[in-house]
C-alpha positions in Angstrom: 123.2 114.1 80.6 119.7 114.3 79.7 117.8 117.0 78.1 114.4 117.3 79.3 112.8 118.8 76.3 113.5 115.5 74.4 112.2 114.2 77.2 109.0 115.2 76.6 108.9 114.8 73.3 109.8 111.4 73.6 106.9 110.5 75.8 104.4 112.8 73.7 105.5 110.3 70.4 105.4 107.2 72.9 101.4 107.8 73.4 100.6 108.6 69.9 102.6 105.5 68.8 100.7 103.6 71.9 97.5 105.0 70.3 98.1 103.6 66.7 99.0 99.7 67.7 95.7 97.6 67.6 96.2 95.8 70.9 94.7 97.5 74.1 96.3 97.5 77.2 95.4 97.1 80.7 95.3 100.7 82.3 95.6 98.8 85.8 98.6 97.3 84.8 101.5 98.6 85.6 104.4 100.2 82.6 106.8 97.7 83.1 104.2 94.5 83.5 102.7 96.4 79.9 106.1 96.5 78.8 106.8 92.1 79.5 103.5 91.8 78.1 104.2 93.5 74.3 107.9 91.5 74.7 105.9 88.3 75.1 103.2 88.8 72.5 104.3 90.9 69.4 106.3 90.7 67.0 109.5 92.8 66.9 109.7 95.1 63.9 112.3 97.8 64.0 109.3 100.6 65.1 108.2 98.9 67.7 111.4 97.6 69.4 112.4 101.8 68.6 108.8 102.6 70.5 109.8 100.0 73.4 113.1 101.3 74.1 111.6 105.2 73.9 109.0 103.6 76.8 111.8 102.7 78.8 113.5 105.3 78.1 110.9 107.7 79.5 110.4 105.6 82.5 113.7 105.4 83.5 114.3 109.2 83.7 111.0 109.3 85.7 112.7 107.1 88.0 115.5 109.1 88.6 113.3 112.1 89.6 112.5 111.8 93.3 109.5 111.1 95.1 109.5 114.5 97.0 109.9 116.7 93.6 108.0 119.6 93.5 109.2 120.5 90.0 107.8 120.0 86.9 109.2 117.3 85.3 112.5 119.9 83.8 113.7 120.0 86.9 113.5 123.7 87.1 109.9 125.4 87.6 108.7 125.4 90.7 104.7 123.4 91.4 103.1 126.0 93.2 99.3 124.6 92.8 97.7 121.5 91.5 94.5 119.6 90.3 93.2 116.2 90.0 90.7 114.8 88.4 89.2 111.3 87.8 88.0 110.5 84.0 83.8 110.6 84.9 81.9 107.5 82.4 78.8 109.6 83.4 76.5 111.0 80.6 78.0 115.0 81.9 81.7 113.4 81.4 81.5 115.5 78.0 80.5 118.3 79.6 83.0 118.6 82.4 86.0 117.5 79.8 84.8 120.6 77.8 84.9 123.1 81.7 88.0 121.4 81.8 89.6 121.9 78.4 88.2 125.7 78.4 89.9 126.3 82.2 92.8 125.2 81.4 93.2 127.5 78.1 92.4 130.4 80.3 94.6 129.3 83.1 97.4 129.3 80.2 96.6 132.5 79.0 96.2 134.1 82.4 100.2 133.4 82.2 100.3 130.1 84.5 102.1 127.2 83.5 100.8 123.8 82.7 102.1 120.1 83.0 99.9 117.6 83.6 100.8 113.9 84.2 98.4 110.9 82.5 96.0 108.6 84.2 99.0 105.7 83.5 101.2 107.4 85.8 99.2 107.8 88.6 99.6 105.5 91.9 95.3 104.0 91.5 95.5 104.7 87.1 92.7 106.4 87.2 93.9 109.9 88.5 94.5 112.7 86.5 96.8 115.6 87.6 97.4 119.4 86.8 100.7 120.4 88.0 100.6 124.8 87.7 103.6 127.0 88.4 103.6 131.1 88.7 105.8 132.4 86.1 108.2 135.8 87.7 105.6 137.5 85.5 102.7 136.3 87.3 103.8 136.4 90.4 104.9 140.0 89.4 102.2 140.9 88.3 99.8 139.5 91.2 101.6 140.4 94.4 101.2 143.7 93.3 97.4 143.2 92.7 96.9 142.0 96.7 99.3 143.9 98.4 101.4 141.7 99.3 104.6 143.7 101.3 108.2 142.7 100.1 111.5 143.3 101.9 113.7 146.1 100.5 116.6 147.0 103.2 117.5 144.5 106.6 115.8 145.9 109.6 118.2 148.5 111.8 115.6 147.9 115.0 116.7 145.6 117.1 114.5 142.3 118.5 112.7 143.2 121.4 115.0 142.4 124.8 115.0 139.3 126.9 113.0 138.9 129.5 114.7 139.5 133.6 114.4 136.1 133.9 115.0 134.6 130.2 117.8 132.1 131.9 115.2 130.1 133.6 112.7 129.9 130.6 116.1 128.3 128.1 114.4 124.8 128.3 110.8 126.2 126.2 113.1 127.9 123.4 113.6 127.2 120.6 116.8 127.2 118.4 117.1 130.7 117.0 116.8 129.6 113.9 113.7 127.9 113.8 112.4 130.7 116.0 113.7 133.0 113.2 113.4 131.7 109.7 114.4 135.1 108.0 115.8 138.5 109.6 113.3 141.2 110.1 113.1 143.6 106.5 111.9 147.4 106.2 109.5 146.2 103.3 107.0 147.9 101.2 103.8 146.3 99.2 105.3 145.2 95.6 105.8 147.2 92.7 106.9 145.1 89.5 108.1 148.8 87.8 110.1 149.7 90.6 112.2 146.0 91.3 115.8 147.3 91.4 113.7 148.6 94.8 114.1 144.9 96.1 115.8 142.6 97.7 115.6 140.1 95.1 118.9 137.8 95.4 116.7 134.7 93.7 113.1 135.2 91.3 113.1 131.5 92.1 113.0 132.4 95.8 112.5 135.8 96.4 108.4 135.2 96.4 107.4 133.2 100.2 106.2 129.1 99.1 102.3 130.7 101.1 102.4 133.4 99.1 103.0 131.7 95.8 100.3 129.3 96.6 97.9 132.6 97.6 98.5 134.1 94.4 98.2 131.1 92.0 94.6 130.0 94.5 93.0 134.0 93.7 94.1 133.3 89.8 92.5 130.5 90.4 89.3 131.4 92.0 88.6 134.2 89.0 89.4 132.5 85.9 86.2 131.1 83.7 85.6 128.4 82.6 82.7 129.3 80.2 78.8 130.3 79.2 76.0 128.1 80.6 72.5 129.4 80.6 73.3 133.1 79.8 76.0 133.2 82.6 80.0 133.5 82.5 81.1 131.0 84.8 84.4 131.4 86.8 86.1 129.6 89.6 87.8 125.9 90.7 85.4 126.1 93.8 82.4 125.8 91.6 84.2 123.3 89.6 84.9 121.3 92.6 81.5 121.3 93.6 80.1 119.7 90.4 83.0 117.4 90.8 84.6 118.7 87.0 88.3 118.5 89.4 88.3 116.1 92.7 90.5 118.3 94.1 92.8 121.0 94.7 95.6 122.1 96.7 99.5 123.1 96.8 102.0 120.9 97.7 103.6 120.4 100.9 107.6 121.1 101.2 108.2 117.5 101.3 108.3 114.5 103.7 107.0 115.1 107.1 109.6 112.6 108.9 112.7 113.4 107.2 114.8 116.7 105.1 114.5 117.0 101.3 117.3 115.9 99.3 119.0 118.4 96.7 117.5 120.2 94.1 113.9 120.7 96.6 114.7 123.9 98.6 114.8 123.4 102.0 111.8 121.0 103.4 109.7 123.5 106.0 107.4 120.9 106.9 110.2 118.5 108.1 111.4 121.1 110.3 107.3 122.1 111.6 107.3 118.2 112.5 110.9 118.3 114.3 110.5 121.2 116.4 106.4 121.5 117.0 104.2 119.2 116.1 105.4 116.2 118.0 104.1 115.8 122.2 107.7 115.7 123.3 107.9 119.2 122.3 104.6 119.8 124.1 106.6 122.6 127.0 108.7 124.1 124.1 107.3 127.4 122.3 105.9 127.7 118.8 108.1 128.3 116.0 105.1 130.8 115.0 107.3 133.0 112.5 107.8 129.7 110.5 104.2 129.0 110.8 103.9 132.3 109.3 106.1 131.7 106.4 105.1 127.6 105.8 101.1 128.2 105.9 100.0 131.8 106.1 98.7 134.5 108.1 95.2 133.1 108.8 96.4 129.8 110.4 99.9 131.3 112.2 97.0 134.3 114.5 95.0 130.5 115.2 98.4 129.7 117.1 99.5 132.4 118.7 96.2 133.2 119.8 95.5 129.9 121.2 99.3 129.1 122.6 98.8 133.1 124.7 94.9 131.7 125.5 96.8 128.7 127.3 99.9 131.5 128.7 97.8 133.1 130.7 95.1 129.6 131.7 98.9 129.0 133.6 97.6 132.0 135.8 94.2 130.8 136.7 95.3 126.8 136.5 97.9 128.0 139.7 94.6 130.1 141.5 92.4 127.9 141.2 94.2 124.8 142.7 95.4 127.1 145.2 91.0 127.5 145.9 90.8 123.6 145.5 93.9 122.8 147.8 92.5 125.2 150.0 88.7 123.5 150.5 90.9 120.1 150.3 93.0 120.7 153.7 89.7 122.7 155.9 87.1 119.8 154.4 87.5 117.9 158.1 87.4 120.7 160.1 84.1 122.6 158.3 81.6 123.1 161.1 78.4 122.3 158.7 80.5 119.0 157.4 81.0 118.5 161.3 77.8 118.5 162.2 75.7 117.0 159.2 78.0 114.0 160.4 77.8 113.9 163.5 75.5 111.2 164.2 73.9 113.2 167.6 73.5 116.4 164.9 72.9 114.9 162.0 71.8 111.5 162.5 68.9 112.5 164.7 67.8 114.9 161.8 64.5 112.7 160.2 64.4 114.5 156.2 61.6 114.0 154.4 61.3 112.1 151.1 62.5 113.4 148.1 60.1 112.0 145.7 56.1 111.1 146.6 55.0 107.0 147.9 58.0 105.7 147.2 60.8 107.4 148.2 61.5 106.9 152.1 62.1 108.9 155.5 66.2 109.3 155.8 68.6 111.4 157.9 71.1 114.0 157.3 74.1 112.0 157.8 73.5 110.1 155.5 74.9 113.0 152.9 77.8 113.1 155.6 80.3 112.5 152.0 78.3 114.1 149.8 78.4 117.5 152.4 82.2 117.0 152.4 82.7 117.4 149.1 80.9 120.4 148.4 83.0 122.3 150.7 85.4 121.3 148.0 84.4 124.0 145.6 82.3 125.6 148.4 83.7 127.2 150.9 85.6 131.2 151.5 87.5 131.2 148.4 84.7 130.8 146.0 84.4 134.5 146.3 87.5 135.4 146.2 88.0 133.0 143.2 85.4 134.7 141.4 86.2 138.0 141.7 89.9 137.2 140.6 88.9 135.3 137.2 86.2 138.4 136.2 89.9 140.5 136.3 92.0 137.8 134.8 89.0 137.5 131.8 90.0 141.7 131.3 93.7 141.1 131.3 93.7 138.6 129.0 91.2 140.5 126.4 93.1 143.7 126.9 96.8 141.8 126.5 95.8 139.6 124.0 95.2 143.3 122.3 98.7 144.5 122.5 99.9 140.7 121.1 97.9 141.3 118.1 98.9 144.6 118.0 102.8 143.2 118.4 102.1 140.3 115.5 100.9 143.2 113.1 104.7 144.8 113.0 105.8 141.7 112.9 104.4 140.5 110.6 104.0 143.5 108.0 99.6 143.8 109.3 100.2 147.4 110.3 98.9 148.7 106.6 97.0 145.5 106.1 92.7 146.3 105.8 90.3 143.7 106.1 88.0 145.6 103.4 90.8 144.1 101.2 88.7 140.5 101.9 85.7 142.2 102.2 85.5 143.7 98.7 86.7 140.5 97.5 83.5 139.1 95.7 82.4 134.9 96.6 82.3 133.7 92.7 79.2 131.7 93.9 77.6 135.2 94.2 79.1 136.6 91.6 77.4 133.4 89.2 74.4 133.5 91.3 73.8 137.3 90.4 71.7 138.5 87.4 71.4 142.5 89.1 74.4 144.9 88.3 74.5 147.9 90.3 77.4 150.9 90.7 79.6 150.7 93.4 79.6 153.8 95.1 83.5 154.0 96.1 84.9 152.4 92.3 82.4 153.7 91.0 82.5 150.7 89.0 78.7 148.0 88.0 79.1 145.1 90.1 77.1 142.4 90.8 74.3 143.4 93.2 71.5 141.0 95.2 68.0 143.0 95.7 66.9 142.1 99.7 63.7 140.9 97.7 65.8 137.8 96.7 67.3 137.6 100.2 65.0 138.1 102.9 62.9 134.2 102.7 66.2 132.6 102.7 67.1 134.9 106.3 63.2 134.2 107.0 64.4 130.2 106.9 68.0 130.8 108.4 66.2 132.7 111.8 63.1 129.9 112.1 65.4 126.9 111.9 68.2 128.0 114.2 65.2 129.5 116.6 63.5 125.5 116.1 67.0 123.7 117.3 67.4 126.0 119.5 64.1 125.0 120.9 65.2 121.2 120.0 68.2 121.8 122.8 65.4 123.0 125.6 63.4 120.1 124.6 65.9 117.6 124.8 67.5 119.5 128.2 63.4 118.7 129.6 63.2 115.6 128.6 67.2 114.3 130.2 64.6 116.7 133.6 61.6 114.0 132.8 64.5 111.0 133.2 66.1 112.4 136.0 62.8 112.6 138.2 61.8 109.4 136.6 64.6 107.2 137.6 65.1 108.5 140.7 62.3 107.1 142.8 64.1 103.6 141.5 67.7 105.0 142.2 66.6 105.4 145.4 64.2 101.6 146.0 67.1 99.9 144.1 70.1 101.5 146.5 67.3 101.7 149.4 66.5 97.6 149.2 69.7 96.1 147.9 71.2 94.9 151.2 75.6 95.1 149.2 75.2 98.4 148.9 74.7 99.9 152.0 78.2 100.1 152.1 78.6 102.4 149.6 75.4 104.7 150.3 77.6 106.9 151.8 79.2 108.4 148.9 77.0 106.7 146.3 73.9 108.5 146.9 71.0 108.6 144.8 71.0 112.1 144.1 74.3 111.2 142.7 73.8 108.6 139.9 71.0 110.6 139.2 72.9 113.6 138.2 76.0 110.9 137.0 73.4 109.5 134.4 71.4 112.3 133.0 74.5 114.6 133.0 76.0 111.8 130.5 72.8 111.0 128.5 72.3 115.2 128.6 76.6 115.1 126.7 75.1 112.5 124.7 72.3 114.6 123.1 74.5 117.2 123.0 77.5 115.4 120.4 74.0 114.1 118.5 72.1 117.3 117.9 75.7 119.2 117.4 76.5 116.6 114.5 73.3 117.6 112.7 73.2 121.1 113.0 76.5 121.7 111.8 75.9 120.3 108.8 71.9 122.7 108.3 74.2 125.3 109.4 76.7 125.5 106.5 74.0 124.3 104.3 71.3 127.4 104.6 74.4 129.6 105.0 75.3 128.5 101.6 72.3 129.2 100.5 71.3 132.9 102.0 74.4 133.8 99.2 76.5 135.7 101.1 78.3 138.6 99.5 82.4 138.3 100.1 83.7 135.4 102.1 84.0 137.3 105.6 80.0 138.1 105.4 79.9 133.8 104.6 82.0 133.2 108.1 80.3 135.9 110.0 77.0 134.8 109.5 77.7 131.1 109.8 79.4 132.1 112.6 76.3 133.5 114.8 74.6 130.7 113.7 77.2 128.3 114.9 77.7 130.1 118.0 73.8 130.9 119.0 73.2 127.4 118.8 76.3 125.7 120.7 75.9 128.1 123.5 72.6 127.2 124.3 73.0 123.3 123.3 76.5 123.3 125.7 75.8 125.5 128.2 71.5 125.2 128.0 71.9 122.3 131.4 74.6 124.1 133.5 72.4 127.6 133.8 68.9 124.7 134.6 71.0 123.3 137.5 72.4 126.6 138.0 69.7 129.0 138.3 66.5 127.1 138.0 67.2 124.2 140.0 65.5 123.6 143.8 64.2 127.1 143.0 60.5 126.4 142.2 60.2 123.3 144.6 57.2 124.7 146.5 57.5 122.5 149.9 55.7 119.4 152.2 52.4 119.2 151.1 52.6 121.4 148.1 55.2 120.8 145.9 55.0 121.7 142.4 55.0 119.5 139.3 56.3 118.8 135.9 53.7 118.9 133.4 51.3 118.2 136.8 53.1 114.3 137.2 57.0 114.5 137.8 57.8 115.6 141.1 59.7 119.4 140.4 63.6 118.8 141.7 64.8 119.4 144.5 69.1 120.3 145.5 71.1 118.4 147.9 71.4 119.9 151.2 74.2 121.4 150.9 73.6 123.1 147.7 72.8 122.1 144.0 76.6 123.9 143.8 78.0 120.0 143.9 75.6 118.9 141.1 76.6 122.6 138.6 79.8 120.9 139.0 79.3 117.5 138.5 77.7 118.8 135.2 80.4 121.0 134.0 83.1 118.3 135.1 81.4 115.7 132.5 79.8 118.3 129.4 83.6 120.5 129.6 86.0 117.5 130.1 84.4 114.6 127.8 83.9 117.5 124.9 87.5 118.0 125.1 88.0 114.1 124.8 85.7 113.0 122.6 87.4 116.4 120.6 90.9 115.3 120.6 89.9 111.6 119.7 88.3 112.7 116.9 90.8 115.2 115.8 93.3 112.8 116.3 91.8 109.7 115.1 89.7 110.2 112.3 92.1 111.6 110.0 94.5 109.2 110.8 92.0 106.3 109.7 90.4 108.0 106.9 94.4 108.7 105.2 95.3 105.2 106.1 92.1 103.7 103.8 92.5 106.8 100.6 96.4 105.2 100.6 95.0 101.2 100.9 92.4 101.4 98.3 95.0 103.4 95.9 98.3 101.9 96.3 97.2 99.0 94.0 100.7 98.5 92.4 104.0 99.5 94.4 105.7 99.3 91.4 104.6 102.8 89.9 106.2 106.1 91.0 104.4 107.1 94.2 104.8 111.0 93.3 104.7 114.2 95.6 101.3 115.5 94.3 99.7 111.7 94.5 101.3 111.6 98.6 99.7 115.1 99.3 96.3 113.8 97.0 95.8 111.1 99.5 95.8 113.5 102.6 92.7 114.7 104.0 91.9 118.6 103.0 92.0 120.8 105.8 88.8 122.9 104.3 87.6 127.0 104.4 86.1 126.1 107.3 88.8 124.2 109.2 89.9 127.0 111.5 86.5 128.0 111.9 85.7 124.9 114.0 88.9 125.0 115.5 88.2 128.4 117.0 84.5 127.6 117.8 86.4 125.0 119.9 88.3 126.9 121.8 85.6 129.4 122.1 83.1 126.9 123.9 85.9 126.2 126.4 86.7 129.8 127.2 82.5 129.7 127.9 83.6 126.5 130.7 86.6 128.0 132.2 84.6 131.9 132.3 80.5 131.4 132.7 80.7 128.7 135.4 83.8 129.2 136.9 83.3 129.6 140.6 81.4 126.3 140.9 84.5 124.4 139.9 87.8 125.9 140.1 89.8 123.5 138.7 88.5 124.4 135.0 91.2 126.7 134.1 93.2 123.4 135.0 91.4 120.8 133.0 91.9 123.6 130.1 95.4 124.1 130.6 95.9 120.5 130.2 93.4 120.3 126.6 95.3 123.3 125.1 98.5 121.9 125.3 97.5 118.4 124.2 95.5 120.9 121.8 98.3 122.4 120.4 100.3 119.4 119.4 97.3 117.8 118.2 96.4 120.5 115.6 99.6 121.2 115.0 100.8 117.6 114.0 97.2 116.8 111.9 97.9 119.9 110.3 101.6 119.1 109.2 100.9 115.2 108.8 97.1 114.7 108.3 95.8 117.6 106.1 97.4 118.8 103.0 98.9 121.6 103.0 96.1 124.5 103.2 95.9 127.7 100.6 97.7 130.5 102.2 95.2 134.1 103.1 96.1 137.2 105.5 94.4 138.1 109.0 95.8 140.9 110.9 93.0 139.4 113.9 90.4 136.6 115.1 88.0 138.8 113.7 84.4 138.5 114.9 85.8 135.9 117.7 87.3 138.4 119.3 83.8 140.5 120.3 82.2 137.2 120.8 84.6 137.1 123.8 84.5 140.2 124.8 80.8 139.7 125.8 81.0 136.0 127.1 83.8 138.4 129.6 80.6 140.6 130.8 78.2 137.9 130.9 80.9 135.8 132.9 80.5 139.2 136.0 76.7 138.1 136.0 76.5 134.4 136.0 79.1 134.2 138.9 78.1 136.7 140.7 74.6 134.9 140.7 76.4 131.4 140.9 78.3 132.3 144.3 75.2 134.3 145.8 72.1 131.3 144.6 73.5 128.2 144.0 76.5 127.9 146.6 75.2 128.1 150.6 78.3 131.4 151.1 75.9 134.3 151.5 73.3 131.8 153.6 75.7 131.2 155.7 77.1 135.0 156.5 73.9 135.7 157.4 73.1 133.8 159.9 77.2 133.9 161.1 76.5 137.9 161.3 73.1 138.2 162.4 71.9 134.9 164.0 73.7 133.3 165.7 74.3 132.7 169.0 77.0 131.5 169.8 79.8 133.5 170.6 83.2 131.0 170.4 82.0 129.1 167.3 79.3 131.3 165.5 78.8 129.0 162.7 77.5 126.1 165.2 73.6 125.5 164.5 73.8 127.2 161.1 72.9 123.1 159.6 69.3 122.9 161.9 68.9 126.6 161.5 68.8 126.1 157.8 66.2 123.6 157.6 62.6 123.9 158.7 60.2 121.6 160.0 56.9 119.5 158.4 54.1 117.9 160.3 54.0 114.8 158.7 50.4 115.2 159.3 49.9 117.9 157.1 51.4 115.7 154.3 48.5 115.5 151.2 47.2 111.3 150.7 49.0 111.0 147.1 52.3 112.0 148.5 52.6 109.7 152.4 55.6 107.4 151.5 53.9 103.7 151.4 56.6 102.8 154.2 55.0 104.5 157.4 57.6 105.2 160.2 57.2 106.4 163.9 57.8 110.1 163.1 55.3 113.5 163.7 58.0 115.8 161.4 60.6 115.7 159.4 62.7 118.3 158.0 63.6 120.3 154.6 65.6 122.7 152.9 63.9 126.0 153.2 63.4 128.8 155.4 59.6 129.0 156.2 57.2 129.0 159.6 57.2 126.1 161.7 53.8 124.1 161.7 52.9 126.0 164.9 52.6 129.1 163.5 49.6 131.0 162.7 51.3 131.3 159.2 53.2 128.1 159.2 55.3 127.2 155.9 55.2 130.7 154.3 57.8 132.0 154.2 59.8 133.8 157.5 61.9 137.2 157.5 65.3 134.9 157.7 64.2 134.4 154.2 63.8 137.6 153.3 67.0 139.0 154.9 69.1 135.7 153.1 67.1 137.0 149.9 68.4 140.8 150.5 71.8 140.0 151.5 72.4 137.8 147.9 71.5 140.8 145.7 73.3 142.5 147.9 76.0 141.3 147.4 75.3 140.5 143.3 75.7 144.3 142.9 78.1 144.7 145.4 80.6 142.3 143.0 79.0 143.2 139.7 80.1 147.0 140.4 83.7 146.1 142.1 84.8 143.9 138.7 83.4 146.0 136.8 85.2 148.8 137.9 88.1 147.4 138.1 87.7 146.3 134.6 86.9 150.0 133.1 90.2 150.4 135.0 92.4 147.7 133.7 91.2 148.4 130.1 92.4 152.1 130.5 95.6 152.0 132.2 96.6 149.4 129.5 97.1 150.5 125.9 95.8 148.4 122.9 99.2 149.7 120.9 102.3 149.2 123.9 104.6 152.2 123.1 107.7 150.2 121.6 105.6 149.1 119.0 104.3 152.3 118.2 107.7 153.9 118.2 109.2 150.7 115.7 106.3 151.4 113.5 106.4 155.1 113.5 110.3 154.4 112.7 110.2 151.8 110.4 107.6 154.5 108.6 110.4 156.9 108.6 112.8 154.5 107.1 110.9 153.6 104.5 110.3 157.2 103.2 113.8 157.9 102.8 114.6 154.5 101.0 111.4 155.2 99.0 113.4 158.8 98.4 116.9 157.8 98.0 115.4 155.0 95.4 113.5 158.1 93.0 116.3 160.3 94.0 118.7 158.2 92.4 116.9 157.2 89.4 115.7 160.7 88.8 119.4 161.6 89.0 120.6 158.6 85.8 117.2 160.3 84.0 118.6 164.0 83.6 121.8 162.8 83.1 124.4 166.3 82.9 121.6 168.9 83.6 122.0 169.7 87.3 119.5 172.7 87.0 116.8 170.6 86.5 118.3 167.9 88.9 118.7 170.5 91.4 114.9 171.9 91.1 113.5 167.8 91.6 116.2 167.2 94.5 114.4 170.1 96.0 110.5 168.7 95.2 111.6 165.1 96.7 112.7 166.5 99.7 109.9 168.9 100.8 107.5 165.2 100.2 110.2 163.8 102.7 109.6 166.5 104.9 105.9 166.7 104.8 106.0 162.3 105.1 108.3 162.9 108.6 105.5 165.2 110.0 102.7 163.5 109.0 104.7 160.6 110.7 
């Protein structure tokens, strides 16, 4: 057996003796190569032979330590955090070294224990590692400061009973030991003066590793490292920003592909990878309690939300798929499509040119396939699905509130208040503040930033967001100009190319323009998004938000506003503006007096909205998943390839994690943002694309496993943090849910062809057996070709006297020719009536559901009351026993105190 303390002394002696030797050694060489060189070139004096023996013994003992060891060299003290840095040869190297020295001294003064790994023992020969261990006294003190709840007795409240059809869900269930890694306990906030109250079996494992790294990070973020320019400097984040340290991270439990070997504790990372972070388990439930134990509540609640959202999407996807199948089955039998495709009806209708001069007259039956495709999404089920999704989104939000409340009870977040984090100042804010102000609540002096200091940055922030949103609108106008410019080119090319005549019935100039324009728009969206992310993060940082909560809220507002405009502006244009202000033949409206405004297909703009939505939504999902999977994989491979210069050296646990990518403070922010943007696609424009929930469902099934895989295998372990909700994102979702009712009502009314068909069906049809017969002819107005201005007449003249166009206008022979006829106003009135009725029905149902469904389920309320009561009893009994021991044999005094404590107990019961 070897003595670890003796080993440390031997190592120090080796290093001190190596400084005395007149021969320098290459830092990039391995320890064994240095020994070989030493043996060949040096005269073997007894002292040097003894030094060589110590070095060999040191190397032997290190090699005995497992590569996955998460302990100090003594094999007892667990590594809770790791800092790394590289020797800097620049002119500020001395300043950084002094900062590190001061910082590490202050860490030791705060009670933390440090162990430094020399760069000669690192894989790349350049990196120093500072291993940090928090002893029991530090953990107990700061657990009380942070209000961490710890177990006092195993809970007697049974877990929720199984569902009636639970046996059918057996294939998706995880083993009980994985789903519930720990028993349920009654818990109270830890108090180091009442340690006997808590279930402390082993002090080394009493605090979970996530709690340990959270405590250590709390100390690191507030530890000072000196005074510069008259200001007190502190916090690990500031040292990371100045490259004094290159990284700071807690350790993973071990390698993800195999369990840990003794004496390491259970490798929860391996369990997570085996049961969660594999795509082959896509149909399984998530081990949420284990995720919470390993990563903390803030990350775990994101996966709870994503999983719950995916489960609710399953219902919407089924209904949407049913609507799509209905459209598919009725596609060939729809009266409008049959009339358009009929050579004797649609084939005899000559349509006006779609662009000036270059475009030709065309027959309506050339859009036969397009009209059938439009019916897939523009049919009677569209109205039903739009109303259903308005109700679905309400149920989703109400049931999520219940799920969140249940989660708060199960994860001891009932009494957790976000203010605990809101009141924690950002180190950057404290460092920049020169003023102090009395806190009205705590009555303590604290850093204060005058409003005048913030105003210039607020103005810059607002101006920047406005400028970038204007840039998005400008880019959208540029895409519109592109579509207007190339449409004529597509039309003339497809008309003149004989080889394209066969496919023209499927691939029309309108479809070609729509597809290329949507793809171009998607590329522009990604480019603008990439640059804006960098700028918004910088501006938010310069605003100097007071707390982390204020920082995230400010960044959330900027990012969401921009991405809302960036991703949805083109869809809003197609849904509500395209084809609405076109004019009519002979008096078209022009963009910048150059390009003629875009027209919708005779079947409406819904097909183009579906195309636009499909390309942007699915394209974004595919791009994001590929980026999330490939980028960290390539990054980590390249980093390991650069670092592992010599395979003979020990590649330790902290070095393996060092070569992984950092998750970052905003890693979760972008995951939420991605999900919320997808939620917008699913709800805001779902009337035009019933398959949107199905594609979102398939994406989320992949997304859960991709996020789990990258977090478990490709990223360093994030610092654990607490959260009891998804925060401001819930308010954003609620706002989008309200907006979605209006957008879908307007899409059904103004973008689809349902309302004009209904008006014709009930008011204008004269055919009692087939009421929709003649609708196509009724919906097309007549234009006299002789009324075309000279600059718009097609070059290819034909023997036609009139052409048709989509609108409700008087014919050429009428005294008010080309003005809107009475049917136009009837249709418009019907559209507005439909919007009002649909919105009122959906909002009424929404409010009724919100009123009927409680935010906190009754069984959760009962469990919370039961736990509070039991906690009070346990504390009461504990205090009585302590009092009895203290008072000894004085029964009168003891009876008096018992009566006081029982009165307190009764008061607590009545309060509960």
